[in-house]
C-alpha positions as CSV (number, residue, x, y, z in Angstrom):
1,M,0.0,0.0,0.0
2,K,1.3,3.5,-0.8
3,Q,2.5,5.6,2.0
4,S,1.1,9.2,2.4
5,L,-1.8,8.5,0.1
6,H,-4.5,9.7,2.6
7,P,-4.5,13.0,4.4
8,D,-3.5,12.9,8.1
9,N,-5.0,16.1,9.2
10,Y,-8.5,14.9,10.1
11,R,-10.2,16.8,12.9
12,L,-13.7,17.2,14.3
13,V,-15.7,19.7,12.3
14,V,-19.3,21.0,12.5
15,F,-21.2,21.1,9.2
16,E,-24.3,23.4,9.1
17,D,-27.0,23.1,6.4
18,L,-28.0,26.7,5.4
19,N,-31.5,25.5,4.2
20,N,-32.8,24.3,7.5
21,G,-30.1,25.0,10.1
22,F,-29.3,21.3,10.7
23,R,-25.9,20.8,12.2
24,F,-23.8,17.6,12.6
25,L,-20.3,16.9,14.0
26,T,-18.0,14.7,11.9
27,R,-14.3,14.3,11.0
28,S,-13.0,16.3,8.0
29,T,-9.9,17.8,6.5
30,A,-11.8,20.7,5.0
31,A,-10.6,24.2,5.9
32,A,-12.9,26.4,8.0
33,E,-12.7,30.1,8.9
34,E,-15.5,30.2,11.5
35,T,-15.9,28.3,14.7
36,I,-19.0,27.2,16.8
37,T,-19.5,25.9,20.3
38,W,-21.0,22.4,20.0
39,E,-23.4,20.7,22.4
40,D,-20.6,19.2,24.4
41,G,-19.3,22.7,25.2
42,Q,-16.2,22.5,23.0
43,E,-15.4,24.8,20.1
44,Y,-15.1,23.3,16.6
45,P,-14.5,24.7,13.1
46,L,-17.8,25.4,11.3
47,I,-18.4,24.7,7.6
48,K,-21.6,26.0,6.0
49,V,-23.1,24.0,3.2
50,H,-26.1,24.7,1.0
51,I,-27.6,21.2,1.0
52,T,-27.2,18.0,3.1
53,A,-29.1,14.8,3.5
54,A,-31.3,16.7,6.0
55,S,-32.6,19.0,3.3
56,H,-32.1,17.2,0.0
57,P,-35.5,16.1,-1.5
58,F,-34.1,12.6,-2.3
59,F,-33.5,11.9,1.4
60,T,-36.4,13.8,2.9
61,G,-39.0,12.5,0.5
62,E,-40.3,16.0,-0.3
63,E,-40.8,17.1,-3.8
64,R,-39.5,20.6,-4.6
65,V,-39.6,22.3,-7.9
66,L,-36.4,24.2,-8.5
67,D,-36.6,27.6,-10.1
68,I,-34.4,26.6,-13.1
69,E,-36.6,28.4,-15.6
70,G,-36.2,31.7,-13.6
71,R,-32.4,31.3,-13.7
72,V,-32.4,30.6,-17.4
73,D,-34.6,33.6,-18.0
74,K,-32.3,35.8,-15.9
75,F,-29.3,34.6,-17.8
76,R,-31.0,35.3,-21.2
77,K,-32.0,38.8,-20.1
78,R,-28.5,39.6,-19.0
79,A,-27.1,38.2,-22.2
80,E,-29.6,40.2,-24.2
81,A,-28.9,43.4,-22.3
82,G,-25.1,42.8,-22.8
83,A,-25.6,42.4,-26.5
84,K,-27.7,45.6,-26.7
85,A,-25.1,47.5,-24.8
86,K,-22.4,46.3,-27.1
87,E,-24.4,47.4,-30.1
88,R,-25.0,50.8,-28.6
89,R,-21.3,51.2,-27.9
90,A,-20.4,50.2,-31.4
91,A,-23.0,52.6,-32.9
92,A,-21.6,55.4,-30.7
93,A,-18.0,54.7,-31.7
94,Q,-19.1,54.6,-35.4
95,K,-21.0,57.9,-34.9
96,Q,-17.9,59.5,-33.2
97,S,-15.7,58.2,-36.1
98,K,-18.0,59.8,-38.7
99,R,-17.9,63.1,-36.7
100,Q,-14.2,63.0,-36.6
101,Q,-14.0,62.3,-40.3
102,A,-16.4,65.2,-41.1
103,K,-14.2,67.5,-39.0
104,V,-11.1,66.5,-40.9
105,E,-12.8,67.0,-44.3
106,K,-14.1,70.4,-43.2
107,A,-10.7,71.4,-42.1
108,E,-9.1,70.3,-45.4
109,A,-11.8,72.1,-47.4
110,K,-11.2,75.3,-45.3
111,A,-7.4,74.9,-45.9
112,E,-7.9,74.5,-49.6
113,N,-10.2,77.6,-49.8
114,S,-7.7,79.8,-47.9
115,A,-4.8,78.5,-50.0
116,K,-6.5,79.5,-53.3
117,P,-5.8,83.1,-54.4
118,S,-8.9,85.3,-54.5
119,K,-9.9,87.1,-57.7
């Protein structure tokens, strides 16, 4: 068997389910920034997770409809707004370029008129 294959920094850690507040104490190597005082009075690292067996519909038997369509619609709206903004920026740049070109042509015409001798 290979040596040093498994991590050796296991410690007791509290995991908290953010959906329902369920907490459980187990061993883990995951890094944690927060700590919490557990039922036994000792302080342990706290890792917050979005879903556990206590809140997952497969394990709880509850049926939930996830708002996937709403997320897709939000994404499409953001993408559409981004495309419109890009088109507006391109149109503004083109308009600015045309203005600059018109100024150059006007200055050239003015220079030609002033260079010609008057009769």
